C-alpha positions as CSV (number, residue, x, y, z in Angstrom):
1,X,-1.8,10.1,13.3
2,X,1.7,11.7,13.2
3,X,0.8,13.3,9.8
4,X,-2.2,14.9,11.4
5,X,0.0,16.2,14.2
6,X,2.3,17.9,11.6
7,X,-0.7,19.9,10.4
8,X,-1.5,20.8,14.0
9,X,2.0,22.2,14.7
10,X,4.2,19.3,15.5
11,X,7.6,19.7,13.9
12,X,9.2,16.3,14.1
13,X,8.7,12.6,14.0
14,X,11.4,11.9,16.6
15,X,9.0,10.4,19.1
16,X,7.7,8.0,16.3
17,X,11.2,6.6,16.0
18,X,11.6,6.2,19.8
19,X,8.1,4.6,20.1
20,X,9.0,2.2,17.3
21,X,12.0,1.0,19.2
22,X,9.9,0.4,22.3
23,X,7.1,-1.4,20.7
24,X,9.4,-3.6,18.5
25,X,11.4,-4.5,21.7
26,X,8.0,-5.6,23.1
27,X,7.5,-7.9,20.2
28,X,5.4,-5.9,17.8
29,X,5.7,-7.2,14.2
30,X,5.3,-3.9,12.4
31,X,8.2,-1.4,12.1
32,X,8.4,2.0,10.4
33,X,11.6,2.4,8.3
34,X,13.5,5.7,7.9
35,X,12.3,5.7,4.3
36,X,8.7,5.2,5.5
37,X,8.9,8.1,7.9
38,X,10.3,10.4,5.3
39,X,7.6,9.3,2.8
40,X,4.9,9.9,5.4
41,X,6.2,13.4,5.9
42,X,6.2,14.0,2.2
43,X,2.7,12.6,1.9
44,X,1.5,15.1,4.6
45,X,2.8,17.9,2.3
46,X,6.1,18.6,4.1
47,X,9.8,18.2,3.3
48,X,11.7,15.8,5.7
49,X,14.8,17.3,7.2
50,X,17.4,15.6,9.3
51,X,18.6,17.5,12.4
52,X,21.4,16.9,14.9
53,X,21.1,16.9,18.7
54,X,21.3,20.7,18.8
55,X,18.4,20.8,16.3
56,X,20.7,22.1,13.5
57,X,19.8,20.9,10.0
58,X,22.2,18.4,8.5
59,X,22.5,16.5,5.3
60,X,21.4,12.8,5.2
61,X,24.6,10.8,4.9
62,X,25.2,9.3,1.5
63,X,24.8,5.5,1.1
64,X,22.9,5.3,4.4
65,X,21.7,1.7,5.0
66,X,18.0,1.3,5.3
67,X,16.4,-1.5,7.3
68,X,14.7,-4.0,5.0
69,X,11.0,-4.5,5.6
70,X,9.5,-7.9,4.8
71,X,6.2,-6.8,3.2
72,X,4.6,-10.2,4.0
73,X,5.4,-10.4,7.7
74,X,5.8,-6.6,8.1
75,X,9.0,-7.3,10.1
76,X,12.2,-5.4,9.6
77,X,15.2,-7.6,8.9
């Protein structure tokens, strides 16, 4: 759904990350990793870009740790 929203004019996935935190805290088993969000943006035909709190573009930090997703249980470790 977020990919469709990008084509309708949305310009970020920020609320997706917030929503993931809320639903995972409520016990949902599936989590969207940072890599997964970036790939979904690419799959929608766009280039992911990290921004700071002032909405200025910034580089993705080198050696950033990604959450590990257990593909069988779909739970982030």
